[in-house]
C-alpha positions in Angstrom: 0.4 0.2 0.0 1.2 3.4 -0.6 -0.7 5.3 1.8 2.3 5.0 4.6 1.8 8.9 4.6 -1.2 8.6 5.8 -1.1 6.8 8.6 0.6 9.0 10.7 -2.0 10.8 11.8 -1.3 13.8 9.0 -3.6 15.0 6.6 -2.2 16.0 2.8 -2.8 19.8 3.1 -2.5 20.3 7.2 -1.1 23.9 8.2 1.2 24.1 10.8 0.3 26.8 13.7 2.5 29.8 11.4 1.2 28.9 8.2 -2.2 29.3 9.5 -2.0 32.4 11.4 -0.5 33.6 8.3 -2.6 32.2 6.1 -6.2 33.9 8.6 -3.8 37.4 9.2 -4.8 37.8 5.4 -8.3 35.9 4.5 -9.4 37.2 7.6 -9.8 41.5 6.5 -11.2 40.0 3.2 -14.2 38.2 4.6 -14.6 41.4 7.5 -14.7 43.9 4.0 -17.1 41.7 1.9 -19.6 41.2 4.4 -20.3 45.2 5.6 -23.2 46.8 4.4 -24.2 49.5 2.5 -24.5 53.0 5.0 -27.3 55.0 4.5 -26.3 58.1 5.6 -29.9 60.1 4.6 -31.6 60.4 8.0 -28.2 61.9 9.4 -28.0 64.5 6.5 -32.1 65.4 7.0 -31.2 66.0 11.2 -28.1 68.1 10.1 -30.2 70.7 8.4 -32.7 71.2 10.9 -32.0 73.6 14.0 -30.8 72.3 17.0 -32.4 73.1 20.0 -30.6 73.4 23.0 -31.7 72.8 26.3 -29.6 74.1 29.5 -30.5 72.6 32.8 -29.7 75.0 36.4 -28.9 73.5 39.6 -28.9 76.6 41.8 -29.2 80.0 42.0 -28.5 82.8 44.1 -28.9 86.7 44.9 -27.3 89.2 46.9 -28.5 93.4 46.4 -25.4 93.4 44.4 -25.2 90.6 41.4 -27.7 87.3 40.9 -25.6 84.0 40.4 -27.0 81.1 38.2 -25.0 78.0 38.2 -25.6 75.7 35.2 -25.2 72.0 35.3 -21.9 71.6 33.0 -20.3 74.2 34.7 -22.1 77.1 33.3 -21.6 80.3 35.9 -23.9 83.1 34.9 -23.9 86.6 36.7 -26.3 89.7 36.7 -25.5 92.6 38.0 -28.8 94.4 37.3 -30.8 91.5 38.9 -32.1 89.8 35.8 
């Protein structure tokens, strides 16, 4: 019989660890790029064309006869010297 090369448990096309990792490194990006879906940015462009509405949240307000001080949520400090 000429099947002695298969009697050692080796497959004829088996790859060693380094060849397998090199092959995966080369083929995996190609497979991932092939699975990427097309981007649909129509909704993004529509929202960008609209005016943005900003909402500020205020934490505290203090008043003295000289000034009114308002503290905002993101570190904003507003000072009014004319009471308003």
